[in-house]
Structure formats: C-alpha cells, structure tokens
N, C-alpha and C positions, 0 to 999 in steps of 0.2 A: 464404538457404539454397538454395531451389529454382533460382534463376536462376544460382547459382554451379555446382550441379550440371549444369544444362542447358548453360551456356556452357563448362563445363570450365575455369573460372577460380578461382585461389585465393581465399580468404575470410578475412579477418582480423577476429576481435573483440577490441577494445581499449578497456579500461575500467577504473576504479579498483575496480569490485565485479564480482561473479561472480553470474551468475542460475543457478536450477536447470536451465534450458533449456540453457545452455552446458555446464553440468556433465555433462547427459545426453548431449551430444555427446562430451564427453571420455571418459565411461563406455563409450560404444558403439564409440570408436576413430574416430568421424567427425572428431575435432578432436584436436589436440595442444596440451598446455599449455606456454606459454612463460612462466616466472615469473622475476622478479629474484633476484639472488644473495643468499644468506642474510645477513641484518643489515640490507640497504639500505633496506627498508620502515622498520625501527626507527630509522634515521639521518634519514629524511625525514619521518616522521609526527609529528603532535602528540601530547602525552599526552591520553589521553581518560579522564574519570571519569563513572561512570554512578551516579546516585542517584535513587531512587523518589521522585516527588513526594507520595506518600502517608506519607513519614517525617516525623513530627511534629518530630523534632530537627534536621531539615534545612529545614523549610518556614517558618522565621522569618528575617527581616533582622537586620542587626546591631545594630539599635536594639531588637530583641524585637517589633516589630510582625508583623502577618501580611501576606503577600505571596505572589504567584505565582511569585516568585523565590527559591530556596532561598539561604541564606547562602554557600554554596560558590560558587554561580554568581556572585552579587555581588563576591564576593572576586576570582574571575578576571577580571570585567570591570574592576574598579578596577585590578588589576596591569597590566592591557594599558594601560589609559588612562596609567597613571603613566609608561609608557615610550613615549608618542606613538603608540600603535598603535591602530587601529580595532578594533571589537567587533563580530562579527556575531551577530545573534539571529534565530533561524529559528522561526517560529510558524506553525502550520496557520491558513489563512484561515478566518474565519466561516463556518458551513455546511459545512465540508469533511467532516463525518462524521455524516450522518443513519443512525444505526444503534442497536442495543440492545447494552447492556452488562450484565455482573453488577453488581448494585448493591454488593456487598461487595468484590471484588477487580478490577472493570472489565476482566475478560476477556471477549472478544466471545460474545455468545450463539450457540450452534452447534446445529444439528438433530442428533438423536440418530441418525437413520437415514441421511442422507448428509453430515453435517458443513457442511452449506449454513448461510447466515445466517438467523437467526430475525428475523422483522418484525412488527410490530403492525399490525393491522387499523386501529386508532384509538386515541388517548390519551385515557384517562378522567382527568377533573379529581380524581377521588378513587383511583382505583386504579391510575393510570399507564397503561403498556402493556398493552392487551388486544386479544383476537381474535388471538392468536399463531399463526404458521405459518412454515414453512420457505420461504425465498425462492428456493430451487432445485427441490426436489422437491415444494412445496405441502402437505406433510403438517402438519395442525394440530398445535400443541404445548400440550397442556391441563395438563402437570404439569412445567413447566421446573425444572430443576436445573441449576447451574453444575458442569460437568465438572471444574474446577480446585479449587473450595472447597466445593461442595456447597450453597451459598446459593439460596434460590429468590428472592431480590430480583433486581428489573431495573430499569435506569434508561436513559433516553434520552441518547445521547452526542452531544451537539451543542456544538461549539467555538464560543467567542466571543473573539476575540483582538483586538478593535478598538482596546483602549485600552492595548495593550502599549507603544506608543511615549510616550504620554502619561505612563504610570507611570514608564517609564525615565527621562523627562524630569524628573520630580521628583526621583528619586533620584540623579541626576547632574546638577545644576543648572550651567550654563555649558558643558556639553558638547552639541555639535552632535547632534541625532537625525535620521536619515534613514530613509525607507521605499523598500522596492523591492517591487513586486508589482502584479497587475492590469495597467492601463493604463499605468503609470509605472514601468517598470523600469530600473534603473541598470545600466549596463555595467561601470563600474570606479569605485572611490574612492580618494582620494590616502591617502597614509601619514601621516595626521594624528590625533589624539585625536577619536573619533567613534563612536557607535552607529548600527549599520545594522540596520533591522528588516526582515526579508524573509520572504515566503512561500516555501514550498519549491520549489526549482527557478528562483528570480529572483534568487539571491544575485550581486551584484557582485564582480568580482574586486578585491582591495586591492592597491595598490602595495606590494611587499615582503610581502604575505601579512597577515592578521589576527593580531593577538595573541591572541585567544580567539574561541571560538564557543560560543554557548549554543543547545543545540538543546531546545526546550521542547514541553511537551503531547504527548509521545511517544505516549500512548494513542491520541490522536485520529487519528494515522497508522495505528497497529497494528490498530485496532479497526474499519477500513472494512470494509463488507460485501463483500468481495472476495478471491477466492482468492489475490492476489498482493499483498495489502495489506502483509505483512511484509518480502516482498522489495523492494517499492516504498519502503518506510520506510527500509530500510537503504541502498537507493541514495540516497535525497534526505539522508540523514544523511551517508555517506561522501563524496557529492558536496560538501556544506558543509564538512566536517572537511579535506577536500584543499586548502581555501584558506587554511588556517591554516598559521602558520609551524611549522618542525619544533620538536620538545620541546627540542633543543639550543639553540635561540634563544628559548625561552619559550613557545612555542606550548602552548594548552591548550583542551581542548573539554569542555564539561559536556554531558551527556545525561540529561534527567529520565526514566529508565526503570528497571525493575528490573535491578540490577547482575547478577544471577544468570541472566536469561533468555538464551537463544542467541543471539539478534539483537544484544543489548546487547554481549555477549561478543564477538561478532564485529567490532564497532566498537571495543571497548577493546584488543583484541589486534590489530586490523586484520588480520582473516583472513576475508574475505569468501568465500574458496575453500571453507575448511571449513564455513561456514555453508551454502553452497548444495549441497554434497554431503550434508549432514545433512537439509536441507529435502527434497532429491530422494528420499532414503530414506523419509522420512516420508511424503511424496505417494505413493511407490510402494506403501506400505503400505495406505493408504486409497483407492487408486485414483483419484488426481487427476492432471492434466497437470503436467509433461510425460511420466510414467509411461504415461499412457493419452491419448487424444484425446478432445476434447469437440466435438460438432457443436451450436451454437446454432440453434435454427430458431425463427424470429420472424414473427408474424403475427396476424391477427384469430382470435378463439377458433374461429370456424366453419371457417377455412381450416387451422388446427391440428388439429382433430377429424378433418377429411378426410383429412389427412396421417397421423395415427395409425392411421386405418382402413385406408388403402390402400397405404402404404409396405411393399415387399415383405420388406425386411429387418427389419421392426420386431421380430420375435420374436428376433433374434439380437444385439440391442443392448440395453444398460440405460436405460430411459427415466426421466427425473427431470422432474417437471411434469405439465401445463402449470402456469405461475406468470405473475404480473404482469412485465412487463419490468422489469428492474432501473432504480432511480432514475438518471434523466439519459439512458437510452435511448429511442431514437424510431424509428419507421418512417419512412427518407427518402421524401419524397414523398407520403406518406399520413397527414397529421396528423388528416384526417377519421375515420380509422378509431377506432371505440370499442374500448375494453377491449382493446388489444394484448397479447399474452402470448408466453411463451417456453416452448419445450420443449428439453431437454438431452438428447443421445445420448451415453453412455458408450461408447467403442469401443477394444478392444485395438490396439495398433500393427499387428499382421499384418492386421487386418480393415480397417483404414482407407481403403485404395485402392479395395476392393469397395464400401464403404459410400458413399464420395465418388461413384463412378461412378452407383451407384443413385439417390443424392439428386440429381444433375445430371438423369439421366433423368426423375425423377419431376417436378421443377420444369419441365423442357422440355414435359413431355405435358400439364401443365395450363396452360401459358403462354398458348395459343392460345384457350382457352375463355372464352366472355363471361361477366361478371358475376362473376369470381373475384379476389380480391385476392391479389397475388403474396406468396410466401413469401420471406423473407430466411435465406439459410443461410450460416453462417461457421464455420470449422474453428479451434478453439482462440482464440475471441476474447479481446481484452485484458481486457474485463470480463465475466467469465461470470456475475458476480451475488454 
C-alpha cells in the first residue's frame, strides 16, 4: 500500500476471501469494491455443510463405531469417489496449535483486560495448566472463567493428525490415499478416485475439481493464540473450498465447526465480505488492528526496561506487557539473548506517524552505544501474539 502511494500506481487486491484490513480500506474510501454480479458466486461455489465435531449424533461412522470423521463427511467422500472424483481432506498439522482452550466449549482462553491469549507457565500432571497469565499484557489470571459458557475448566489444545491418512485408508480400502504437506507438496492430482490429505495451504489442484472437501479439526485453526486466527482460518477454508466443483456438478464441502458461528456462516453462505466487515466492527470496539495500530518492540528484558523509561511518548500510548516473545518468534541474529520479551504499543491512527518517528529516533540514538542489544520494532506485525 505504501509503495502504491509513493509511486502513484494503482493497487489491486484480488482474492476469494476478504480481510478486515481490506474492509478498512473500503470503509475509509481508500479502495473501491469490485464484486461479481449477483448469483454468480452461487453458480460457481460448492455446497457447504457445517457440523460441530462435538455433536454426538454426527460423530459416529455408518457402522456405529467412533471416528474422527462424522457420518455426513464420510457420505460426502463416498459420493465423490462413486463418480470417480478425488476427495480433499484438510487437516491441521501436528503441533499446529499450542494454546489453551475452555475445557467445556473449546473457545480460546482470553484475558479479561486486553482480550489477549491466556498462556500457562507450566503443565501440572494433576491440575493441568497452571501459572496462568496473558500473553499480551502479562497480567496473571488467578480466577479464569470462560466468557462464552462460564466454565472454569481449561485444556491444552494440541492437534495430532498424523494418522488421518491411515484412518481413511482403512475406511476406503482399494482407494489411493495421497498426502501433501511439509517437504512433499503436490501441485496437481488427476481426475480419478483418490483421497488427498493435505495440511492447510498445501492443497494440490485437482483436474476438473474435487468432488468433495472435508475441512477437519476447525477448532485447531480457530484457537491459535493470534489476533488473526479466525481470519486465517477462513482464508484457508475458502481457499480449499474453491478447489471443489460447483454445487451444480455435485461439489460439496464439509466443515467441522459450529454451524451458527459467524466464520462458519461466512463459508456456508460464501460471504467473506460480510464477515470481514463484522470482524472489523468487533475489532474497532475492543481496540485491535486495523482499527488501531500496534507497534511490537522486542528485545532483552533490560533493553525493554530502558525503552519504557526513556521513550518520550510512552505516556501517550497504551502499553501492553512486557511479556515473553510469542511461540515461534526469535530475535534475528541474537539467539544468545536470554529471556527475550515483547512490549506492545497500542496507537490510534492519527498518532501513528508521530509515534513511528519517535521510535525511529529512539532506536537510532541508542544504536551507537556499546554494550546494548538492539531492539526490534515492527508496526502491525503478522503475529502479534
């Protein structure tokens, strides 16, 4: 966007989904929406069915045995194979989601102060997650209660999907089962009876389109400790669903999610625009990007303490933290730094230019001093935490 403004060149956002960031550009008049004619999406999109994997009436296979695959999903797969079309199965990879969930309804555990993700200091063999604190503002959580159902129970949400292909192979004997993900990503698959098990984003294109797609373990994507978890889940779902044949040709998509949830309805109705506008309104209400801007300042604890004491505009921004760096984040080139931390600065849009200039000046002023570790500053990072 900045390069487009500086160079005076047009910028086109083209995608099958819609993000809150693009919705904000449209709302402010910085971008203009170009939509297909009414009815075209319904003609081209597959039929989508959402069923929660917690529904006991759906969580048995046709033989009555317990399985990860609901009966309606198995039926879709069989119907696709019967017409010699491949089936796509999207499964989050093992270890995709190290986070805490409500033990009753599986909603993400969130901080009452800033709505950040609750994290456990350690896992106790008897009591489970203990030493709870917010991953954004660092405030300890001593009396957790789920905001959705009121439960006090917590569970660790770690997905293990390594046996999905083997399970499907047993259910569909004689049908080829292929995998795509990690270091072995398929580009295309032929139009023949087969089951393709893929991690999100690694789905191969099927000649003539898939007859069906099964999007499993949705809670693993939705519960990631990340502000953009839901928007990324919708992006991955709609990307996979777009590889399926139109409903007029028998194409169907199964989503293991609460059918009444806004994000599931966005896929069922194939309406990512409406979801993005609703998500933007929700984020505006609680002060999250893109309604506001977030600066992430990362570095050793001592350097962050110096920053909080010396930054001139610190009283004019909302400070969250310091907290440990989010899982998977590292300080580039400084792996020897012990206990790297993060401070988040929440800044209204009118002040972002001034704060950015002052941050740059602060970083430059300390860069020439000996014995100081550099701070990393990023505006609206992809992974806030």
